[in-house]
C-alpha positions in Angstrom: -129.3 4.6 -83.7 -130.9 7.6 -82.2 -133.0 6.6 -79.1 -134.5 8.9 -76.7 -137.4 10.7 -78.4 -139.7 7.6 -78.0 -141.4 6.8 -74.8 -140.0 4.0 -72.8 -142.4 1.0 -72.7 -144.3 0.2 -69.7 -144.5 -3.4 -70.8 -141.4 -4.5 -69.2 -140.6 -6.7 -66.1 -137.2 -7.0 -64.5 -136.7 -10.5 -63.0 -132.8 -10.3 -63.0 -131.3 -11.4 -59.9 -134.2 -13.5 -58.8 -132.4 -16.9 -59.5 -133.0 -19.6 -62.0 -136.5 -20.6 -61.0 -138.3 -22.7 -63.5 -141.9 -22.5 -62.3 -144.6 -22.3 -64.7 -146.6 -19.3 -65.6 -150.3 -19.2 -66.4 -151.4 -21.4 -69.2 -148.4 -23.7 -69.3 -148.4 -27.4 -68.8 -146.8 -28.9 -65.8 -145.0 -31.8 -67.4 -141.7 -31.0 -69.1 -141.3 -34.2 -70.9 -143.6 -34.4 -73.9 -145.6 -31.3 -72.8 -146.9 -28.7 -75.2 -144.5 -25.8 -75.3 -145.5 -23.2 -77.9 -142.2 -21.3 -77.6 -140.4 -19.6 -80.4 -136.6 -19.7 -79.6 -134.7 -17.5 -81.9 -131.6 -18.5 -83.4 -129.4 -15.8 -81.9 -126.5 -18.1 -80.7 -125.9 -19.9 -77.7 -126.4 -23.6 -76.9 -129.6 -25.4 -76.2 -132.9 -25.8 -78.1 -133.1 -23.3 -80.8 -135.9 -24.6 -83.1 -139.2 -23.3 -83.5 -141.5 -24.6 -80.9 -145.0 -23.5 -81.8 -147.1 -25.7 -79.7 -146.2 -29.4 -80.2 -142.5 -29.9 -79.4 -141.1 -31.1 -75.9 -138.4 -28.8 -74.6 -135.2 -30.7 -74.2 -132.1 -28.9 -72.8 -129.3 -30.2 -75.0 -126.4 -28.5 -73.4 -124.3 -28.2 -76.6 -125.7 -31.4 -78.3 -128.8 -31.5 -80.5 -127.1 -32.3 -83.8 -124.4 -29.8 -83.0 -126.1 -27.0 -84.6 -124.6 -24.3 -82.3 -121.2 -23.6 -80.8 -121.0 -25.2 -77.3 -120.7 -23.2 -74.0 -123.6 -21.7 -72.0 -124.3 -18.2 -71.5 -124.1 -17.4 -67.8 -125.2 -14.4 -65.6 -123.4 -13.0 -62.8 -124.4 -14.2 -59.3 -126.5 -11.8 -57.4 -128.3 -11.7 -54.0 -131.9 -13.2 -54.4 -134.3 -10.5 -55.5 -131.6 -7.9 -56.3 -131.6 -6.7 -59.8 -128.5 -7.1 -61.8 -129.8 -5.2 -64.8 -127.6 -2.1 -65.8 -129.7 0.9 -65.9 -128.4 1.7 -69.4 -129.4 -1.7 -70.6 -132.9 -1.4 -69.1 -133.4 2.0 -70.8 -132.3 0.4 -74.1 -134.6 -2.5 -73.9 -137.6 -0.4 -72.8 -137.0 2.3 -75.6 -136.5 -0.2 -78.3 -139.5 -1.9 -77.1 -141.4 1.5 -77.2 -140.3 2.2 -80.4 -141.8 -1.1 -81.7 -145.1 -0.3 -80.0 -145.4 3.0 -81.7 -144.3 1.7 -85.2 -146.4 -1.4 -85.2 -149.5 0.5 -83.8 -149.2 2.9 -86.8 -148.7 0.0 -89.3 -151.6 -1.9 -87.9 -153.6 1.3 -87.9 -153.2 1.8 -91.6 -154.8 -1.4 -92.2 -157.8 -0.9 -90.0 -156.4 -3.1 -87.1 -155.3 -2.6 -83.5 -151.8 -3.6 -82.3 -151.9 -5.1 -79.0 -148.2 -4.9 -77.6 -146.1 -7.7 -76.4 -144.4 -7.6 -73.0 -140.8 -8.2 -72.3 -139.0 -9.9 -69.3 -135.4 -9.7 -68.6 -134.2 -12.3 -66.5 -130.9 -14.0 -65.3 -130.1 -17.6 -66.1 -133.7 -19.0 -66.1 -137.2 -18.1 -65.5 -140.7 -19.5 -65.6 -143.0 -18.8 -68.6 -146.2 -19.9 -69.9 -144.4 -22.1 -72.3 -142.3 -23.8 -69.7 -139.0 -23.2 -68.2 -137.0 -20.4 -70.1 -133.2 -20.7 -70.0 -130.5 -18.2 -71.0 -128.9 -21.1 -73.0 -131.8 -20.8 -75.4 -131.2 -17.2 -76.4 -133.9 -14.7 -76.5 -137.5 -16.2 -77.2 -141.1 -15.3 -77.6 -143.8 -17.4 -75.8 -147.2 -17.1 -77.6 -149.0 -18.5 -74.3 -148.3 -15.2 -72.4 -147.5 -13.0 -75.4 -144.1 -12.2 -73.9 -140.5 -12.0 -75.0 -137.9 -13.4 -72.6 -134.3 -12.4 -72.8 -131.3 -12.7 -70.5 -129.3 -9.4 -71.2 -126.0 -11.2 -70.9 -126.8 -12.5 -74.4 -125.7 -9.2 -75.9 -122.2 -9.9 -74.7 -122.2 -13.1 -76.7 -123.6 -11.5 -79.7 -120.8 -8.9 -79.7 -117.7 -10.7 -78.4 -118.5 -14.5 -79.6 -120.3 -13.8 -82.7 -118.5 -10.6 -83.7 -121.7 -8.6 -84.1 -121.5 -5.5 -81.9 -123.5 -2.3 -82.0 -126.8 -0.9 -80.8 -128.7 -1.8 -84.0 -127.5 -5.3 -83.9 -129.2 -5.6 -80.4 -132.1 -3.9 -81.5 -132.6 -6.2 -84.3 -132.6 -9.1 -81.8 -135.5 -7.5 -80.0 -137.4 -6.4 -83.2 -137.0 -9.9 -84.5 -138.7 -11.2 -81.2 -141.4 -8.6 -81.7 -141.9 -9.8 -85.3 -142.9 -13.4 -83.7 -145.4 -11.4 -81.7 -146.7 -9.8 -84.9 -147.0 -13.2 -86.5 -148.9 -14.5 -83.5 -151.5 -11.6 -83.8 -151.8 -12.3 -87.6 -152.3 -16.2 -86.9 -149.0 -17.2 -88.7 -147.7 -19.1 -85.7 -150.9 -21.1 -85.5 -150.7 -21.6 -89.3 -147.1 -22.9 -89.0 -148.0 -25.2 -86.0 -150.9 -26.7 -88.1 -148.7 -27.3 -91.1 -145.9 -28.8 -89.2 -148.3 -31.3 -87.5 -148.9 -32.6 -91.1 -145.3 -32.6 -92.2 -142.3 -34.7 -92.2 -139.3 -33.5 -90.1 -137.7 -32.0 -93.1 -140.8 -30.2 -94.2 -141.3 -28.9 -90.7 -137.9 -27.5 -90.7 -138.6 -25.6 -94.0 -141.7 -24.2 -92.3 -139.6 -23.0 -89.4 -137.1 -21.3 -91.6 -140.1 -19.5 -93.3 -141.4 -18.3 -89.9 -137.8 -17.1 -88.9 -137.2 -15.2 -92.2 -140.4 -13.4 -91.9 -139.5 -12.3 -88.4 -136.3 -11.1 -89.7 -138.0 -9.1 -92.4 -140.5 -7.6 -89.9 -137.5 -6.6 -87.8 -136.3 -4.6 -91.0 -140.0 -3.2 -91.4 -139.7 -1.7 -87.9 -136.3 -0.2 -88.5 -137.4 1.5 -91.9 -140.5 2.9 -90.2 -139.3 4.0 -86.7 -139.1 7.7 -86.4 -138.1 10.3 -83.8 -138.3 14.1 -84.3 -135.3 14.2 -86.7 -136.7 11.5 -88.9 -135.7 7.8 -89.2 -133.8 6.6 -86.0 -131.2 4.8 -88.2 -127.7 6.2 -88.4 -124.7 5.5 -90.7 -123.4 2.1 -89.9 -126.5 0.7 -88.4 -127.6 -1.4 -91.3 -124.1 -3.0 -91.5 -124.4 -4.0 -87.8 -127.6 -5.6 -88.6 -126.2 -7.5 -91.5 -123.2 -8.7 -89.4 -125.8 -10.1 -86.9 -127.8 -11.7 -89.4 -124.8 -13.2 -91.0 -123.5 -14.5 -87.8 -126.6 -16.4 -86.8 -127.3 -18.2 -90.1 -127.7 -21.9 -89.8 -124.8 -22.7 -92.2 -122.4 -20.4 -90.4 -123.3 -21.9 -87.0 -123.1 -25.4 -88.4 -119.7 -24.8 -89.9 -118.4 -23.4 -86.5 -119.8 -26.4 -84.4 -119.6 -29.3 -86.6 -117.6 -28.4 -89.7 -120.3 -29.5 -92.1 -123.4 -28.0 -93.4 -126.7 -29.8 -93.6 -129.4 -27.7 -95.4 -132.3 -30.0 -94.7 -131.7 -29.5 -91.0 -131.8 -25.7 -91.2 -134.4 -24.2 -88.9 -133.7 -20.4 -89.1 -132.2 -20.1 -92.6 -128.8 -19.6 -93.9 -126.8 -16.4 -93.4 -127.7 -15.2 -96.9 -131.3 -15.9 -96.4 -131.3 -14.0 -93.1 -129.4 -11.1 -94.5 -131.8 -10.8 -97.4 -134.9 -11.1 -95.3 -133.6 -8.2 -93.0 -132.7 -6.1 -96.1 -136.1 -6.7 -97.7 -137.8 -5.2 -94.6 -135.4 -2.3 -94.5 -135.6 -1.6 -98.1 -139.4 -1.8 -98.5 -140.6 -0.9 -95.1 -143.7 -2.9 -96.0 -144.8 -5.8 -94.0 -146.7 -7.2 -97.0 -143.1 -7.8 -98.7 -142.4 -10.1 -95.8 -144.0 -13.3 -97.3 -144.3 -16.4 -95.1 -142.9 -19.1 -97.4 -143.6 -22.8 -96.3 
């Protein structure tokens, strides 16, 4: 990927090195058991709660359990002195530039339809942090919280993506960020509320299928961003980038993760889509560059 022509986003906060505090931000409930936690945890590996939580699910830290959907073993951050940032300057620049690129791209897309794009925020943290959706932990992987319109990510996740799941590369990392931004776009469009309302009337299996639809649309939106992102030389994608994204999408499919963790695939328990579905959704966005092609199937 070519990054550098776009401005670095100012909608970024570095909480790395602040410790694993689990306070609650504004708008969140104070009771962790049974509380409303509208959090979208993206299936980008690691252990923990990685289901769609859009306003009615309690957050339960499973520590490798939870039906065995994911490989075991938590993501950890290097220890640091309290308050001392552990964020590598190159990683910070990558995060802020990708976020800045999404802001430019989605602002242009929204403007074409007569709307205004309101950017999301991004928080980089170490181990754990408080959010308006409850306690965020690195074990959950990157996630989006609709209550505070913010993406949360422990940057050590990128090591897991590359080393553990075999999906290295800058576009694989950018796909993760763009997927989370895709959830923010869904939030602005009202899709997350629609999904929440539909899940409230559904069985568990039906609710899982709705979650799959939300996640696949976010994958497609990630592709839409990449197809439309530009710098002075044109599209920012370079040879090999699409393959990096496809490897990442394949690695985090429900069927792939279930095979690795429990040796059996249970389609009705899918919450994020199979490898084939995730690759197809990303490919649709990349090929069309049109958000209208990213249907929310529920």
